[in-house]
N, C-alpha and C positions, 0 to 999 in steps of 0.2 A: 497050394490051397487057395492062396490069394488070386491067382491067375483068372479064376472064375468071376472075379469082381471087376468093376471099373477100376482102370489105373489112372491116377491124376495126370492130365495132360502136362507135357513138357512145355513149361511157360518160363521164360526168363524174366524175373521181376524187374530187370533194367531194360527199359526201352531203348536208350542209347546214352552214351556217356561221351563226355569231352574232357579228357584229363582226369582230374579228381572229381569233376562235377558230373553227376549222373541223374537222369530222369527216370524215375521208377513208376512203375504202373499204380502202386498204391497211392503215391502222391497225385498222380494223373487222374485217378478216380476222384479224389476230393477236389481237384481243380474243375473237373467237368461238373461236379455236384454244386460247387460254388457258382460256376457261371450260370448254370441252369436256374439255381434260385435267384440270382440277380436278375435274370431275364424275366421270370415269372413275377417276381416283386415289382419291377419296373412297369409291367404291363398291368398289374393290380393298381398301382399308384395312378397311372394315367387314367384308370376308370373310376378312381375313388371320388371324383368331383371336387378335387382340391383338398380333400382331407389329408392326403399324402403327396409328397413331392419325390423326384428322383433323387434330390440331395439328401432327403431324410432317409430314403432306402439305403444309399450308399453309407451313411452314418451307421444306420442300425445294423447292417451287415458287417461293417467294421467292428462295432463294438461286440456283436455276436461271435465274430472269429476269434476275437481276443478271449472271449468268454469260454469258448470251446477248447482252445489250446491251454490256457490257464487252468480253468476249472478240470478239463480232462486230465491233465497231468497230475495236479493236486488230488484229484479224487482217486486215480489209479493208485497213488503211493499210500494214501490214508486209508483207502478201502481194501487193497489187496497186497500192498507190501509195507504194512506198518512195521513189521520187525526190522526190515531193511531201514527203514526211516529213523527207527530209534538206535539202531547201531551207527547209522552214518546219516545224519540230517542232510547233508550235502547231496545225497541221493536224490532228492526232490528236484535239483536242477541238472542232473545227468540226463537229459532228454534223448541224448544220442543212444541211450540203451533201450529206448522205445518204452511203450506203456501209456496207453490212454484208456480212460473210463467214461463210458457214455453217461452214467449218472453223475459223475463229477463235471462232465461238460454240461449236463443239463443244468446243474446248479450254478455254474458260471454263465451260461446264456440267461439264466432268470436274473441274475445280477445285472447282467449287460442291459436286459430288457427294462429293469427297474430304473437304471441310471439314465438310459436314453428317454424313456417315458417322462421323467422329471425334467430333463433338459428341453424336451420337444413340447412340453405342457400337454401331454396326452395320458389317458388313464393306463394303468399297467395292464388291465385286462384287454383293452382294445389293441395294445401293441402286441400283446401275446397272440391275440386272434390273429393279427396280421402275419405273424412270423412263423407260427407252428406249420402251416401248410407247406413251407419251404424245407423243413427239417427232414422229412422222410426222403427226400432227393438225396441229401448228404449221407443219411443213414445207408440207404441202398447201395450207393456207389462205394461207400466205405466197406459194406460187406462183400462187395465183389472184390475190393482190394485184398481183403482177408483170404478170399479163395484164391486168388492169383498167387498170393504169398504162401499158400498152403499152411495156413495157420488158423487157430481157433476150430479145428475141427471137431466132429461129433463123437459121440460114443460107438462102441462096437456094435454092429449089426449084420444081419444077412439079408436085408432088403435087396431087391434086384438092382437098386441104383446105389448100393454100398460102394464106398471109393477107398482106395489105398493111396495114402498120401506119403510122399517120399520124406516129409519131415517127422513122420511117425517112426520112432525107433523099434516099436514092437510089429510095424507093418500089418496092422490089423485093418480089415474092412470096416469102415466107419460111415456114419451119416454125414453127408455134405452139409452140415448144419448152417455154414455160412450162407448158402442158397437159400435155405429155409428162412434165415433172417432177412436176406435181401428181398425175397417174396412177400413176407408179412410185413416187416417194419419198413420197407421201402415201397414196394408196390401197392399193396392192399391198403396200408395205412394213408398213403398219398391219394389214392381213389376215395377213400372215405372222406377225408379232409376236403378234397376237392369239391364233392356234392354237398357237403356242409357249408361250405363257404361261398357257394355259388349265388346264394341269396341271403339278405339280412337275417341274421339269427339273434338270440339272446346273447347278451355280453357274457363272455367266457366260455361260450359253449364249445367253440373250436379248440380252445386251450384244453379245456376238460377232457373232450374226447380224445385229443392226442395223448395226454397223459395216461388215461385209462387204456386206450388202444396199444400204446407202446408197452405198457406194464403187462398187459394181458399177453400180447404176442411174444414178448421176451420171455415171460414165464413158460409159455407153452414150448417155446424153443429150447430152453434150459433143460428140458426133460431129455432132449436128444444130443445136447452140446456137452463135450467132455468137460468136467469141472477142473478148475485149476489145480495141478498137481499138489501144489502147497496148501491148499484150502481144502480140497474135497467137498464132501457134502455135509451139511449140518443136520443132525439127528437121523443121519442116513439117507435122507431123501430130499432135502431142499438145498438149493445152491446159494451162494453169495448174490449172484444175479437176480434170483427170485426174491430173496430178502429185501434187496434194494428196490425191487418193483413195488412191493407192496405199498410203501408211503406214496409212491406215485399215483396209483390207482386210488388211494383215499384222497390224495390232494386233487386228482381230477374231479372226483364226485363233489368235493367241498367247493371247488371253484365254480362248477355249474350251478350249484346251489346259491353261492354268493352272488352269481352273475344274475340269476333269475330274481333273487330278492331285489337287487338294486334296479332291474329293469321293471319290476312291480312297483316299487316306490317312485321311480320316475314316472311311470304312467299315472299313478294316482296324484302326484304332485301336478302333472301336466293338465289333468282332468280338473283338478281344483282351480287352476289358474284359468282355464276356459270358463268354467262355471262363474267365477268372480268377475271376469270381463263381462259375461252375459248380463249379470245382475246390474252391473254398473250401467252398462248400456241402456237397460230397461229403465233404470232410475233417470238417466239423462233424458230418455224420450218422454 
Protein backbone atom coordinates (compact mmCIF):
# COMPACT_ATOMS: atom_id res chain seq x y z
CA UNK A 1 0.00 0.00 0.00
CA UNK A 2 2.79 2.43 0.88
CA UNK A 3 4.47 1.84 -2.50
CA UNK A 4 2.08 4.30 -4.13
CA UNK A 5 3.49 7.10 -1.96
CA UNK A 6 6.87 8.81 -2.04
CA UNK A 7 9.65 6.90 -0.33
CA UNK A 8 12.12 8.87 1.75
CA UNK A 9 15.35 9.22 -0.23
CA UNK A 10 18.29 7.25 1.09
CA UNK A 11 20.47 9.91 2.73
CA UNK A 12 23.38 9.03 4.95
CA UNK A 13 23.17 11.45 7.91
CA UNK A 14 26.98 11.39 8.11
CA UNK A 15 28.80 13.32 5.37
CA UNK A 16 32.17 11.84 6.27
CA UNK A 17 33.99 10.60 9.32
CA UNK A 18 37.59 10.45 10.46
CA UNK A 19 37.94 7.92 13.23
CA UNK A 20 35.44 8.73 15.98
CA UNK A 21 34.85 12.23 14.58
CA UNK A 22 31.96 12.55 12.12
CA UNK A 23 30.51 15.50 10.25
CA UNK A 24 26.75 15.17 10.03
CA UNK A 25 24.36 16.88 7.66
CA UNK A 26 22.34 18.18 10.61
CA UNK A 27 25.35 20.02 12.01
CA UNK A 28 26.34 21.18 8.53
CA UNK A 29 22.92 22.78 8.03
CA UNK A 30 23.33 24.87 11.17
CA UNK A 31 26.88 25.77 10.21
CA UNK A 32 25.66 27.02 6.82
CA UNK A 33 22.90 28.99 8.55
CA UNK A 34 25.39 30.57 10.97
CA UNK A 35 27.80 31.56 8.20
CA UNK A 36 24.97 33.04 6.11
CA UNK A 37 23.66 34.97 9.12
CA UNK A 38 27.13 36.38 9.84
CA UNK A 39 27.55 37.44 6.21
CA UNK A 40 24.19 39.26 6.13
CA UNK A 41 24.76 40.84 9.56
CA UNK A 42 28.19 42.16 8.54
CA UNK A 43 26.71 43.65 5.37
CA UNK A 44 24.00 45.34 7.44
CA UNK A 45 26.63 46.68 9.86
CA UNK A 46 28.66 48.13 6.99
CA UNK A 47 25.56 49.99 5.78
CA UNK A 48 24.47 51.19 9.23
CA UNK A 49 26.41 54.45 9.11
CA UNK A 50 28.46 53.60 12.17
CA UNK A 51 25.58 52.37 14.32
CA UNK A 52 26.97 48.83 14.14
CA UNK A 53 30.49 47.46 13.77
CA UNK A 54 31.65 44.01 12.66
CA UNK A 55 33.12 43.46 16.10
CA UNK A 56 29.70 44.07 17.65
CA UNK A 57 28.16 41.66 15.14
CA UNK A 58 30.67 39.00 16.14
CA UNK A 59 29.89 39.51 19.84
CA UNK A 60 26.14 39.49 19.26
CA UNK A 61 26.24 36.27 17.25
CA UNK A 62 28.44 34.62 19.87
CA UNK A 63 26.01 35.55 22.65
CA UNK A 64 23.09 34.43 20.50
CA UNK A 65 24.75 31.09 19.76
CA UNK A 66 25.19 30.43 23.48
CA UNK A 67 21.59 31.51 24.06
CA UNK A 68 20.30 29.09 21.40
CA UNK A 69 22.27 26.13 22.73
CA UNK A 70 21.66 26.70 26.45
CA UNK A 71 18.10 27.96 26.12
CA UNK A 72 17.21 25.31 23.55
CA UNK A 73 18.37 22.49 25.78
CA UNK A 74 16.84 23.84 28.99
CA UNK A 75 13.58 24.60 27.17
CA UNK A 76 13.40 21.10 25.69
CA UNK A 77 13.89 19.47 29.07
CA UNK A 78 11.44 21.75 30.91
CA UNK A 79 8.78 21.95 28.18
CA UNK A 80 8.91 18.43 26.76
CA UNK A 81 10.77 16.13 29.19
CA UNK A 82 9.74 17.44 32.62
CA UNK A 83 9.14 13.97 34.04
CA UNK A 84 12.59 12.81 32.94
CA UNK A 85 14.08 15.86 34.63
CA UNK A 86 12.22 15.22 37.88
CA UNK A 87 13.40 11.60 37.90
CA UNK A 88 16.98 12.50 36.98
CA UNK A 89 18.00 16.20 37.11
CA UNK A 90 21.31 15.29 35.44
CA UNK A 91 19.30 14.54 32.28
CA UNK A 92 19.51 18.28 31.62
CA UNK A 93 23.23 17.91 30.90
CA UNK A 94 22.97 14.73 28.81
CA UNK A 95 23.09 16.66 25.55
CA UNK A 96 24.43 13.66 23.65
CA UNK A 97 20.93 12.18 23.87
CA UNK A 98 19.65 15.05 21.73
CA UNK A 99 16.71 17.34 22.27
CA UNK A 100 16.39 21.07 21.56
CA UNK A 101 13.40 23.38 21.76
CA UNK A 102 12.94 26.44 19.57
CA UNK A 103 10.86 28.22 22.18
CA UNK A 104 13.56 27.58 24.78
CA UNK A 105 16.19 28.78 22.33
CA UNK A 106 14.15 31.92 21.76
CA UNK A 107 14.17 32.67 25.48
CA UNK A 108 17.92 32.06 25.50
CA UNK A 109 18.48 34.44 22.60
CA UNK A 110 16.24 37.03 24.24
CA UNK A 111 18.43 36.89 27.34
CA UNK A 112 21.55 37.13 25.15
CA UNK A 113 20.17 40.17 23.32
CA UNK A 114 19.36 41.84 26.65
CA UNK A 115 22.90 41.25 27.97
CA UNK A 116 24.50 42.43 24.73
CA UNK A 117 22.28 45.52 24.55
CA UNK A 118 23.36 46.60 28.05
CA UNK A 119 27.01 45.95 27.30
CA UNK A 120 26.92 47.81 23.97
CA UNK A 121 24.74 50.63 25.33
CA UNK A 122 22.00 49.98 22.80
CA UNK A 123 18.27 49.67 23.26
CA UNK A 124 16.88 46.16 23.63
CA UNK A 125 14.36 46.61 20.82
CA UNK A 126 16.92 48.03 18.37
CA UNK A 127 19.19 45.02 18.91
CA UNK A 128 16.21 42.72 18.51
CA UNK A 129 15.27 44.41 15.23
CA UNK A 130 18.83 43.90 14.01
CA UNK A 131 19.03 40.20 14.87
CA UNK A 132 15.57 38.83 13.97
CA UNK A 133 16.05 38.96 10.16
CA UNK A 134 18.94 36.51 10.65
CA UNK A 135 16.95 33.93 12.59
CA UNK A 136 14.85 32.44 9.74
CA UNK A 137 18.06 31.39 7.99
CA UNK A 138 19.04 29.12 10.86
CA UNK A 139 15.45 27.95 11.30
CA UNK A 140 15.16 26.97 7.66
CA UNK A 141 18.47 25.13 7.58
CA UNK A 142 17.62 23.36 10.83
CA UNK A 143 14.35 22.07 9.34
CA UNK A 144 16.26 20.73 6.35
CA UNK A 145 18.48 18.95 8.86
CA UNK A 146 15.39 17.44 10.48
CA UNK A 147 14.25 16.21 7.07
CA UNK A 148 17.63 14.65 6.25
CA UNK A 149 17.57 12.91 9.64
CA UNK A 150 14.04 11.67 8.86
CA UNK A 151 12.80 13.04 12.19
CA UNK A 152 9.87 15.20 13.33
CA UNK A 153 7.76 13.97 10.43
CA UNK A 154 4.09 14.78 10.00
CA UNK A 155 0.76 13.12 10.56
CA UNK A 156 -0.69 10.36 8.41
CA UNK A 157 -2.16 11.57 5.11
CA UNK A 158 -2.99 10.48 1.58
CA UNK A 159 -1.97 13.68 -0.25
CA UNK A 160 0.00 13.06 -3.49
CA UNK A 161 3.25 14.19 -1.86
CA UNK A 162 2.83 12.00 1.25
CA UNK A 163 6.09 10.33 2.23
CA UNK A 164 7.03 7.14 4.03
CA UNK A 165 9.92 7.70 6.45
CA UNK A 166 12.28 4.83 7.36
CA UNK A 167 12.30 5.94 11.02
CA UNK A 168 8.53 5.44 11.28
CA UNK A 169 7.93 2.00 12.77
CA UNK A 170 4.37 2.02 11.40
CA UNK A 171 5.57 2.88 7.87
CA UNK A 172 2.61 5.15 7.22
CA UNK A 173 2.44 7.83 4.51
CA UNK A 174 2.92 11.14 6.26
CA UNK A 175 3.13 14.88 5.66
CA UNK A 176 6.76 15.98 5.14
CA UNK A 177 6.10 18.64 7.76
CA UNK A 178 9.81 19.45 8.08
CA UNK A 179 9.64 20.89 4.55
CA UNK A 180 6.49 22.84 5.40
CA UNK A 181 8.37 24.42 8.29
CA UNK A 182 11.41 25.06 6.11
CA UNK A 183 9.23 26.96 3.66
CA UNK A 184 7.13 28.97 6.13
CA UNK A 185 9.54 29.54 9.04
CA UNK A 186 12.61 29.79 6.83
CA UNK A 187 11.83 31.13 3.35
CA UNK A 188 8.57 33.06 3.82
CA UNK A 189 9.49 34.59 7.18
CA UNK A 190 12.90 35.64 5.85
CA UNK A 191 11.31 37.36 2.83
CA UNK A 192 8.80 39.20 5.05
CA UNK A 193 11.52 40.46 7.40
CA UNK A 194 13.78 41.37 4.49
CA UNK A 195 11.18 43.76 3.08
CA UNK A 196 10.28 45.10 6.54
CA UNK A 197 13.89 45.97 7.35
CA UNK A 198 14.84 47.43 3.97
CA UNK A 199 13.74 50.88 5.18
CA UNK A 200 13.73 52.49 8.64
CA UNK A 201 10.65 51.38 10.52
CA UNK A 202 9.04 51.91 13.89
CA UNK A 203 11.16 50.60 16.75
CA UNK A 204 10.31 46.97 17.56
CA UNK A 205 8.30 46.41 14.37
CA UNK A 206 10.68 43.79 12.95
CA UNK A 207 10.92 41.99 16.31
CA UNK A 208 7.15 41.96 16.70
CA UNK A 209 6.52 40.73 13.16
CA UNK A 210 9.04 37.94 13.67
CA UNK A 211 7.32 36.74 16.85
CA UNK A 212 3.87 36.95 15.29
CA UNK A 213 5.01 35.39 12.01
CA UNK A 214 6.78 32.45 13.61
CA UNK A 215 3.98 31.87 16.10
CA UNK A 216 1.35 31.80 13.33
CA UNK A 217 3.42 29.65 10.94
CA UNK A 218 4.39 27.18 13.66
CA UNK A 219 0.76 26.92 14.76
CA UNK A 220 -0.32 26.17 11.19
CA UNK A 221 2.31 23.48 10.64
CA UNK A 222 1.49 21.85 13.98
CA UNK A 223 -1.83 20.73 12.44
CA UNK A 224 0.22 18.59 10.04
CA UNK A 225 3.10 17.60 12.33
CA UNK A 226 2.92 14.41 14.38
CA UNK A 227 2.64 15.32 18.08
CA UNK A 228 5.27 13.99 20.47
CA UNK A 229 4.25 10.47 21.40
CA UNK A 230 4.60 11.07 25.15
CA UNK A 231 2.63 14.33 25.01
CA UNK A 232 -0.07 13.88 22.38
CA UNK A 233 -2.64 16.63 21.97
CA UNK A 234 -4.14 18.76 24.71
CA UNK A 235 -7.95 18.84 24.72
CA UNK A 236 -7.71 16.52 21.69
CA UNK A 237 -6.84 19.30 19.25
CA UNK A 238 -3.98 21.58 20.37
CA UNK A 239 -0.30 20.62 20.58
CA UNK A 240 2.43 21.78 22.96
CA UNK A 241 4.05 23.70 20.09
CA UNK A 242 0.84 25.64 19.50
CA UNK A 243 0.42 26.38 23.21
CA UNK A 244 3.97 27.76 23.39
CA UNK A 245 3.38 29.83 20.24
CA UNK A 246 0.43 31.74 21.71
CA UNK A 247 2.59 33.80 24.12
CA UNK A 248 4.92 34.54 21.19
CA UNK A 249 2.11 36.04 19.15
CA UNK A 250 0.86 38.10 22.09
CA UNK A 251 4.40 39.26 22.87
CA UNK A 252 4.85 40.30 19.23
CA UNK A 253 1.71 42.43 19.32
CA UNK A 254 2.80 43.99 22.63
CA UNK A 255 6.30 44.80 21.32
CA UNK A 256 4.91 46.50 18.22
CA UNK A 257 2.62 48.58 20.43
CA UNK A 258 5.42 49.51 22.85
CA UNK A 259 7.71 50.44 19.97
CA UNK A 260 5.02 52.65 18.48
CA UNK A 261 4.46 54.40 21.83
CA UNK A 262 8.19 54.99 22.26
CA UNK A 263 8.45 56.34 18.72
CA UNK A 264 5.51 58.70 19.26
CA UNK A 265 6.92 60.03 22.55
CA UNK A 266 10.29 60.56 20.90
CA UNK A 267 8.69 62.45 18.00
CA UNK A 268 6.70 64.67 20.38
CA UNK A 269 9.82 65.33 22.47
CA UNK A 270 11.84 66.28 19.37
CA UNK A 271 9.05 68.57 18.17
CA UNK A 272 8.99 70.35 21.55
CA UNK A 273 12.75 70.83 21.41
CA UNK A 274 12.52 72.33 17.92
CA UNK A 275 9.72 74.67 18.97
CA UNK A 276 11.65 75.72 22.09
CA UNK A 277 14.73 76.53 20.04
CA UNK A 278 12.60 78.48 17.60
CA UNK A 279 11.13 80.61 20.37
CA UNK A 280 14.58 81.27 21.84
CA UNK A 281 15.94 82.29 18.46
CA UNK A 282 13.07 84.72 17.94
CA UNK A 283 13.65 86.20 21.38
CA UNK A 284 17.33 86.73 20.62
CA UNK A 285 16.49 88.33 17.30
